[in-house]
Backbone as CSV, one residue per row, in Angstrom:
resi,resn,N_x,N_y,N_z,CA_x,CA_y,CA_z,C_x,C_y,C_z
1,MET,-2.771,10.758,-13.890,-3.718,10.657,-12.773,-4.555,9.394,-12.941
2,PRO,-4.746,8.627,-11.862,-5.535,7.406,-11.968,-6.992,7.702,-12.261
3,GLY,-7.714,6.684,-12.706,-9.144,6.826,-12.906,-9.857,7.025,-11.583
4,ARG,-11.152,7.188,-11.637,-11.947,7.471,-10.443,-11.732,6.387,-9.391
5,LEU,-11.361,6.806,-8.190,-11.110,5.882,-7.085,-12.276,5.980,-6.106
6,ASP,-13.268,5.148,-6.273,-14.400,5.163,-5.356,-14.044,4.359,-4.114
7,VAL,-14.330,4.926,-2.956,-14.012,4.299,-1.675,-15.334,3.933,-1.004
8,PRO,-15.468,2.729,-0.451,-16.706,2.373,0.241,-16.840,3.138,1.549
9,VAL,-17.992,3.022,2.190,-18.159,3.575,3.530,-17.147,2.900,4.450
10,LEU,-16.400,3.702,5.182,-15.406,3.190,6.127,-15.996,3.325,7.524
11,ILE,-16.138,2.202,8.224,-16.892,2.193,9.480,-16.001,1.814,10.649
12,GLY,-16.026,2.633,11.677,-15.330,2.359,12.921,-16.321,2.174,14.055
13,ARG,-15.848,2.356,15.267,-16.710,2.226,16.450,-17.452,3.527,16.748
14,LEU,-16.785,4.664,16.483,-17.359,5.973,16.784,-17.852,6.717,15.555
15,VAL,-17.250,6.425,14.400,-17.523,7.226,13.213,-17.603,6.352,11.971
16,ALA,-18.464,6.765,11.061,-18.504,6.192,9.719,-18.161,7.289,8.734
17,LEU,-17.266,6.994,7.806,-16.896,7.943,6.762,-17.658,7.554,5.501
18,GLU,-18.627,8.393,5.134,-19.492,8.133,3.998,-19.070,9.013,2.829
19,PRO,-18.962,8.461,1.616,-18.670,9.320,0.468,-19.627,10.509,0.454
20,LEU,-19.059,11.705,0.365,-19.862,12.929,0.455,-20.935,12.948,-0.627
21,ALA,-22.143,13.393,-0.243,-23.268,13.474,-1.171,-24.136,14.676,-0.800
22,GLN,-24.997,15.073,-1.722,-25.886,16.207,-1.460,-26.775,15.967,-0.247
23,GLU,-27.075,14.715,0.039,-27.962,14.407,1.169,-27.343,14.782,2.517
24,HIS,-26.045,15.048,2.553,-25.387,15.428,3.805,-25.480,16.926,4.090
25,LEU,-26.017,17.694,3.149,-25.984,19.157,3.245,-26.638,19.687,4.511
26,ALA,-27.822,19.212,4.857,-28.544,19.750,6.013,-27.762,19.521,7.306
27,ASP,-27.270,18.312,7.509,-26.501,18.010,8.726,-25.216,18.829,8.784
28,LEU,-24.553,18.993,7.640,-23.305,19.756,7.630,-23.556,21.226,7.956
29,THR,-24.666,21.771,7.497,-25.006,23.156,7.806,-25.173,23.348,9.304
30,VAL,-25.851,22.399,9.948,-26.020,22.453,11.414,-24.671,22.274,12.107
31,ALA,-23.869,21.329,11.627,-22.582,21.033,12.257,-21.651,22.236,12.235
32,ALA,-21.750,23.052,11.194,-20.833,24.192,11.037,-21.322,25.457,11.738
33,ALA,-22.466,25.388,12.403,-23.066,26.599,12.971,-22.244,27.205,14.106
34,ASP,-21.588,26.367,14.908,-20.737,26.873,16.002,-19.373,27.210,15.407
35,ARG,-19.066,28.508,15.314,-17.863,28.965,14.617,-16.647,29.118,15.530
36,ALA,-16.771,28.771,16.800,-15.746,29.128,17.789,-14.397,28.464,17.554
37,THR,-14.370,27.299,16.889,-13.121,26.530,16.830,-12.494,26.495,15.437
38,TYR,-12.947,27.343,14.519,-12.482,27.253,13.137,-11.490,28.346,12.757
39,GLY,-10.618,28.716,13.657,-9.697,29.812,13.399,-8.774,29.612,12.224
40,PHE,-8.278,28.395,12.009,-7.311,28.145,10.932,-7.906,27.326,9.785
41,THR,-9.210,27.047,9.855,-9.849,26.164,8.891,-11.002,26.877,8.202
42,ALA,-11.081,26.758,6.886,-12.184,27.351,6.134,-13.392,26.420,6.198
43,VAL,-14.394,26.797,6.984,-15.616,26.011,7.123,-16.788,26.893,6.699
44,PRO,-17.613,26.446,5.759,-18.705,27.280,5.258,-19.704,27.642,6.355
45,ALA,-20.238,28.844,6.269,-21.240,29.323,7.238,-22.574,29.500,6.518
46,GLY,-23.602,28.802,6.981,-24.925,28.924,6.388,-25.149,27.944,5.253
47,ARG,-26.435,27.710,4.960,-26.800,26.676,3.985,-26.299,27.007,2.584
48,GLU,-26.409,28.273,2.164,-26.004,28.638,0.806,-24.511,28.418,0.593
49,GLU,-23.716,28.868,1.551,-22.270,28.693,1.448,-21.891,27.216,1.528
50,MET,-22.588,26.475,2.407,-22.317,25.035,2.518,-22.682,24.316,1.222
51,ALA,-23.772,24.732,0.581,-24.175,24.096,-0.681,-23.108,24.303,-1.749
52,ARG,-22.524,25.500,-1.817,-21.442,25.752,-2.782,-20.224,24.882,-2.464
53,TYR,-19.925,24.763,-1.174,-18.790,23.958,-0.721,-18.970,22.492,-1.119
54,VAL,-20.160,21.934,-0.855,-20.426,20.533,-1.182,-20.364,20.327,-2.693
55,ARG,-20.972,21.240,-3.463,-20.910,21.119,-4.920,-19.467,21.161,-5.415
56,GLY,-18.670,22.038,-4.830,-17.267,22.145,-5.221,-16.499,20.866,-4.954
57,LEU,-16.740,20.266,-3.789,-16.047,19.019,-3.464,-16.506,17.878,-4.369
58,LEU,-17.799,17.843,-4.685,-18.296,16.792,-5.577,-17.734,16.957,-6.985
59,ASP,-17.618,18.202,-7.452,-16.998,18.447,-8.756,-15.519,18.044,-8.744
60,ALA,-14.839,18.373,-7.644,-13.420,18.013,-7.522,-13.256,16.500,-7.479
61,HIS,-14.204,15.806,-6.856,-14.164,14.345,-6.837,-14.345,13.793,-8.243
62,ALA,-15.288,14.360,-8.988,-15.518,13.899,-10.357,-14.263,14.073,-11.213
63,GLY,-13.482,15.104,-10.908,-12.242,15.336,-11.629,-11.037,14.666,-11.013
64,MET,-11.264,13.851,-9.991,-10.220,13.123,-9.273,-9.160,14.048,-8.680
65,VAL,-9.619,15.188,-8.182,-8.735,16.093,-7.453,-8.763,15.764,-5.970
66,THR,-9.895,15.270,-5.480,-10.055,14.944,-4.072,-11.086,13.835,-3.914
67,ILE,-11.069,13.161,-2.773,-12.073,12.145,-2.442,-12.644,12.528,-1.079
68,PRO,-13.814,13.181,-1.047,-14.348,13.717,0.209,-15.312,12.762,0.912
69,PHE,-15.356,12.880,2.227,-16.234,12.062,3.064,-16.989,12.945,4.057
70,ALA,-18.227,12.582,4.318,-18.959,13.119,5.463,-18.649,12.227,6.657
71,GLN,-18.386,12.841,7.809,-18.089,12.090,9.033,-19.377,11.973,9.851
72,ARG,-19.882,10.751,9.987,-21.115,10.520,10.743,-20.768,9.944,12.116
73,ALA,-21.158,10.664,13.167,-20.962,10.176,14.536,-21.981,9.077,14.794
74,LEU,-21.505,7.863,15.003,-22.419,6.725,15.092,-23.298,6.778,16.338
75,GLY,-22.787,7.321,17.432,-23.598,7.418,18.639,-24.767,8.368,18.490
76,GLU,-24.588,9.421,17.695,-25.610,10.440,17.493,-26.420,10.193,16.225
77,GLY,-25.814,9.485,15.278,-26.477,9.268,14.004,-26.450,10.476,13.092
78,ARG,-25.666,11.492,13.448,-25.629,12.741,12.683,-24.286,12.918,12.003
79,VAL,-24.296,13.604,10.870,-23.064,13.995,10.212,-22.486,15.193,10.953
80,VAL,-21.191,15.119,11.310,-20.596,16.140,12.182,-19.389,16.829,11.548
81,GLY,-19.114,16.551,10.272,-17.981,17.211,9.640,-17.581,16.531,8.353
82,VAL,-16.446,16.950,7.833,-15.933,16.476,6.549,-14.452,16.142,6.697
83,THR,-13.991,15.181,5.933,-12.565,14.923,5.784,-12.354,14.414,4.366
84,ARG,-11.110,14.322,3.923,-10.903,13.873,2.550,-9.472,13.424,2.270
85,TYR,-9.358,12.683,1.173,-8.071,12.437,0.543,-7.868,13.547,-0.493
86,LEU,-6.648,14.036,-0.605,-6.314,14.997,-1.632,-4.859,14.818,-2.044
87,THR,-4.395,15.599,-2.986,-3.033,15.486,-3.518,-2.739,14.025,-3.885
88,LEU,-3.614,13.464,-4.710,-3.463,12.073,-5.153,-2.312,11.997,-6.152
89,ARG,-1.356,11.093,-5.914,-0.165,11.062,-6.758,0.077,9.654,-7.314
90,ALA,0.242,9.606,-8.622,0.544,8.353,-9.325,1.589,8.641,-10.387
91,ARG,2.383,7.646,-10.711,3.336,7.813,-11.813,2.574,7.956,-13.128
92,GLU,3.138,8.722,-14.038,2.486,8.952,-15.327,2.238,7.626,-16.034
93,GLY,0.992,7.464,-16.473,0.624,6.250,-17.199,0.221,5.095,-16.310
94,GLU,0.286,5.276,-14.973,-0.082,4.197,-14.050,-1.368,4.555,-13.318
95,GLU,-2.133,3.519,-12.971,-3.401,3.709,-12.282,-3.232,3.771,-10.762
96,SER,-2.271,3.035,-10.227,-2.141,2.939,-8.774,-1.450,4.171,-8.194
97,LEU,-1.890,4.559,-7.004,-1.309,5.695,-6.300,-0.049,5.271,-5.575
98,TYR,0.931,6.166,-5.519,2.085,5.912,-4.660,2.067,6.806,-3.418
99,ALA,1.237,7.863,-3.414,1.152,8.740,-2.246,-0.157,9.505,-2.282
100,VAL,-0.586,9.945,-1.116,-1.838,10.690,-0.982,-1.744,11.541,0.277
101,GLU,-2.526,12.600,0.315,-2.616,13.433,1.518,-3.970,13.219,2.184
102,ILE,-3.999,13.267,3.501,-5.249,13.293,4.265,-5.383,14.688,4.840
103,GLY,-6.514,15.327,4.602,-6.672,16.694,5.094,-8.046,17.241,4.791
104,GLY,-8.145,18.580,4.767,-9.438,19.219,4.545,-10.454,18.834,5.599
105,THR,-9.970,18.590,6.815,-10.804,18.021,7.880,-11.385,19.100,8.783
106,TRP,-12.672,18.970,9.091,-13.264,19.774,10.163,-14.365,18.983,10.852
107,LEU,-14.552,19.295,12.121,-15.581,18.663,12.953,-16.333,19.731,13.721
108,THR,-17.612,19.493,13.950,-18.381,20.371,14.812,-17.749,20.417,16.201
109,ALA,-17.963,21.493,16.919,-17.235,21.732,18.169,-17.383,20.591,19.171
110,TRP,-18.603,20.070,19.380,-18.790,19.065,20.422,-18.093,17.741,20.088
111,ALA,-17.852,17.487,18.791,-17.230,16.220,18.380,-15.714,16.241,18.502
112,GLN,-15.138,17.407,18.678,-13.689,17.513,18.803,-13.256,16.966,20.167
113,GLY,-12.167,16.216,20.173,-11.665,15.641,21.415,-12.417,14.416,21.888
114,THR,-13.309,13.865,21.043,-14.107,12.697,21.436,-13.501,11.381,20.959
115,GLY,-12.466,11.436,20.158,-11.895,10.231,19.561,-12.337,10.033,18.121
116,ILE,-13.310,10.826,17.660,-13.798,10.698,16.283,-12.690,11.000,15.284
117,ASN,-11.943,12.069,15.506,-10.890,12.434,14.564,-9.813,11.349,14.482
118,SER,-9.386,10.829,15.638,-8.354,9.786,15.635,-8.834,8.541,14.894
119,GLU,-10.091,8.151,15.144,-10.604,6.950,14.479,-10.773,7.188,12.976
120,ALA,-11.203,8.377,12.595,-11.330,8.694,11.168,-9.973,8.614,10.480
121,LYS,-8.939,9.145,11.142,-7.602,9.061,10.561,-7.155,7.608,10.443
122,LEU,-7.459,6.787,11.446,-7.108,5.365,11.385,-7.789,4.699,10.189
123,LEU,-9.062,4.998,9.968,-9.780,4.416,8.836,-9.168,4.846,7.509
124,LEU,-8.850,6.130,7.386,-8.287,6.642,6.143,-6.875,6.114,5.895
125,LEU,-6.067,6.074,6.939,-4.708,5.551,6.805,-4.731,4.073,6.435
126,THR,-5.601,3.315,7.067,-5.697,1.887,6.783,-6.063,1.658,5.321
127,HIS,-7.044,2.404,4.820,-7.435,2.236,3.423,-6.300,2.631,2.482
128,ALA,-5.629,3.735,2.797,-4.549,4.205,1.923,-3.407,3.200,1.848
129,PHE,-2.963,2.700,3.006,-1.816,1.790,3.024,-2.181,0.364,2.626
130,GLU,-3.367,-0.096,3.032,-3.675,-1.519,2.874,-4.563,-1.838,1.676
131,ALA,-5.401,-0.909,1.258,-6.213,-1.138,0.056,-5.512,-0.592,-1.188
132,TRP,-4.976,0.610,-1.089,-4.290,1.215,-2.231,-2.810,0.861,-2.300
133,GLY,-2.208,0.515,-1.157,-0.793,0.173,-1.146,0.140,1.349,-1.362
134,VAL,-0.260,2.541,-0.877,0.604,3.712,-1.064,1.887,3.563,-0.249
135,ALA,2.910,4.295,-0.665,4.185,4.293,0.047,4.262,5.413,1.075
136,ARG,3.350,6.388,0.972,3.463,7.570,1.816,2.092,8.233,1.941
137,VAL,1.818,8.739,3.157,0.657,9.597,3.396,1.153,10.903,3.989
138,ASP,0.703,12.013,3.402,1.045,13.350,3.898,-0.068,13.879,4.793
139,LEU,0.310,14.704,5.753,-0.631,15.511,6.528,0.012,16.884,6.697
140,LYS,-0.765,17.936,6.556,-0.191,19.264,6.754,-1.225,20.204,7.351
141,THR,-0.728,21.286,7.952,-1.602,22.268,8.584,-0.912,23.616,8.591
142,ASP,-1.675,24.646,8.865,-1.103,25.982,9.044,-0.022,25.889,10.120
143,ALA,1.159,26.405,9.815,2.287,26.293,10.751,2.000,26.953,12.086
144,ARG,1.018,27.862,12.146,0.668,28.546,13.397,-0.319,27.753,14.243
145,ASN,-0.870,26.678,13.686,-1.930,25.934,14.359,-1.321,24.880,15.293
146,ALA,-0.976,25.304,16.493,-0.292,24.419,17.448,-1.161,23.219,17.822
147,LYS,-2.464,23.421,17.944,-3.367,22.321,18.326,-3.369,21.230,17.256
148,ALA,-3.492,21.630,15.990,-3.505,20.643,14.907,-2.156,19.962,14.767
149,ARG,-1.082,20.712,14.941,0.252,20.120,14.822,0.473,19.065,15.905
150,ALA,0.026,19.343,17.119,0.157,18.358,18.199,-0.681,17.112,17.905
151,ALA,-1.874,17.315,17.344,-2.751,16.183,17.026,-2.127,15.299,15.946
152,ILE,-1.486,15.903,14.955,-0.837,15.123,13.893,0.330,14.312,14.454
153,LEU,1.090,14.922,15.336,2.192,14.184,15.967,1.663,13.006,16.783
154,ARG,0.531,13.187,17.464,-0.042,12.095,18.264,-0.480,10.925,17.383
155,LEU,-0.754,11.179,16.124,-1.099,10.086,15.218,0.108,9.191,14.939
156,GLY,1.300,9.726,15.154,2.515,8.976,14.860,3.226,9.454,13.612
157,ALA,2.784,10.605,13.066,3.414,11.149,11.862,4.743,11.815,12.210
158,THR,5.618,11.926,11.224,6.935,12.546,11.379,6.917,13.946,10.780
159,PHE,7.385,14.924,11.553,7.478,16.305,11.077,8.625,16.416,10.078
160,GLU,8.344,16.979,8.909,9.354,17.092,7.859,9.849,18.512,7.641
161,GLY,9.104,19.498,8.117,9.546,20.871,7.932,8.387,21.800,7.616
162,VAL,8.708,23.072,7.455,7.707,24.089,7.142,7.901,24.546,5.702
163,LEU,6.833,24.477,4.933,6.826,24.926,3.548,6.393,26.388,3.538
164,ARG,7.286,27.271,3.233,7.029,28.702,3.358,6.131,29.216,2.233
165,ALA,5.133,30.046,2.632,4.196,30.631,1.663,3.669,29.561,0.705
166,TRP,3.212,28.445,1.264,2.911,27.258,0.472,1.529,27.288,-0.182
167,GLN,0.550,27.884,0.521,-0.813,27.838,0.002,-1.626,28.987,0.593
168,PRO,-2.793,29.293,-0.009,-3.608,30.385,0.529,-4.002,30.143,1.985
169,SER,-3.956,31.197,2.775,-4.392,31.110,4.164,-5.892,30.861,4.220
170,GLN,-6.332,30.109,5.223,-7.757,29.870,5.454,-8.273,30.661,6.647
171,VAL,-7.460,31.565,7.153,-7.846,32.394,8.290,-8.677,33.575,7.793
172,ALA,-9.785,33.844,8.473,-10.646,34.970,8.098,-9.840,36.267,8.110
173,GLY,-9.998,37.062,7.058,-9.274,38.312,6.943,-7.933,38.176,6.242
174,GLU,-7.521,36.938,5.950,-6.239,36.705,5.271,-6.442,36.103,3.879
175,GLU,-7.558,36.402,3.255,-7.938,35.770,1.996,-6.919,35.984,0.878
176,ARG,-6.179,37.078,0.904,-5.204,37.366,-0.149,-3.780,36.996,0.261
177,LEU,-3.629,36.373,1.420,-2.306,36.045,1.927,-2.001,34.553,1.752
178,LEU,-0.724,34.227,1.722,-0.280,32.838,1.697,0.200,32.430,3.083
179,ARG,-0.055,31.188,3.429,0.354,30.694,4.743,1.567,29.787,4.625
180,ASP,2.321,29.683,5.721,3.340,28.637,5.870,2.634,27.362,6.314
181,SER,2.972,26.235,5.721,2.348,24.957,6.060,3.362,24.016,6.683
182,ALA,3.019,23.440,7.830,3.851,22.425,8.477,3.506,21.069,7.865
183,LEU,4.516,20.373,7.350,4.308,19.115,6.636,4.760,17.923,7.476
184,TYR,3.924,16.882,7.485,4.191,15.644,8.220,3.936,14.466,7.274
185,SER,4.503,13.308,7.605,4.264,12.130,6.777,4.315,10.858,7.605
186,ILE,3.699,9.827,7.035,3.828,8.452,7.524,4.204,7.613,6.311
187,LEU,5.255,6.792,6.446,5.708,5.947,5.354,5.214,4.513,5.522
188,ARG,5.200,3.770,4.421,4.685,2.402,4.438,5.370,1.551,5.498
189,GLU,6.699,1.680,5.624,7.423,0.837,6.583,7.138,1.241,8.024
190,GLU,6.652,2.460,8.237,6.300,2.929,9.582,4.864,2.564,9.956
191,TRP,4.059,2.234,8.958,2.639,2.050,9.179,2.301,0.964,10.212
192,PRO,2.923,-0.222,10.225,2.517,-1.216,11.225,2.616,-0.720,12.665
193,SER,3.693,-0.027,13.009,3.824,0.465,14.384,2.880,1.639,14.639
194,VAL,2.699,2.497,13.636,1.749,3.610,13.782,0.341,3.060,13.964
195,ARG,-0.016,2.066,13.170,-1.359,1.470,13.264,-1.584,0.859,14.638
196,ALA,-0.614,0.113,15.144,-0.784,-0.533,16.452,-1.012,0.493,17.550
197,ALA,-0.225,1.564,17.534,-0.386,2.600,18.552,-1.702,3.329,18.410
198,LEU,-2.110,3.579,17.181,-3.363,4.306,16.942,-4.565,3.441,17.296
199,GLU,-4.492,2.148,17.016,-5.581,1.247,17.396,-5.749,1.202,18.914
200,LEU,-4.646,1.162,19.649,-4.716,1.190,21.122,-5.366,2.474,21.611
201,ARG,-4.952,3.567,21.006,-5.491,4.858,21.394,-6.991,4.937,21.121
202,CYS,-7.402,4.472,19.957,-8.811,4.509,19.604,-9.651,3.576,20.494
203,ALA,-9.079,2.449,20.882,-9.790,1.520,21.752,-10.068,2.140,23.113
204,GLY,-9.238,3.068,23.526,-9.437,3.728,24.814,-10.316,4.956,24.766
205,SER,-10.772,5.330,23.548,-11.611,6.537,23.399,-13.007,6.321,23.953
């Protein structure tokens, strides 16, 4: 596993991705208050649960398990959700990554469909391919989540298949169950065309 990979603030037109910190806790608690859209995503409810969530992500970052970001809506000046790099992969004995996953993403209800998610993905993909030089980026979601699957396809990712009973379900009431995960990817050689299409899309947001 590579050493600590600190990422600077990634800034777009609609959103800034700031390395997650304790100072984001209050905004994230407010952002998560509307529970209507979190059917397939585990989003903490209330300040105490959010504090445990933030501490967990910061500990995971310290152990280089994940690299989490707070998503700040630039028009509002408020933090409206979280996203992260995870499943960091490097050859044994090497520092550089050859692949990474983008996921663990959630946004407050009003920010969904505003272009924030697309721009955040563009920022993360650009850093992964152009700063780290990875060969592959993974994206995955609950196989039942048709909305998320359509959104991943719109990014330009390629569907690779369904991984059966791949990971714990994040659906309320299914805490002891495993979910099927739909897996998608973007490869280094596909990135220039994916980037061009995504930049056009974001410019129209």
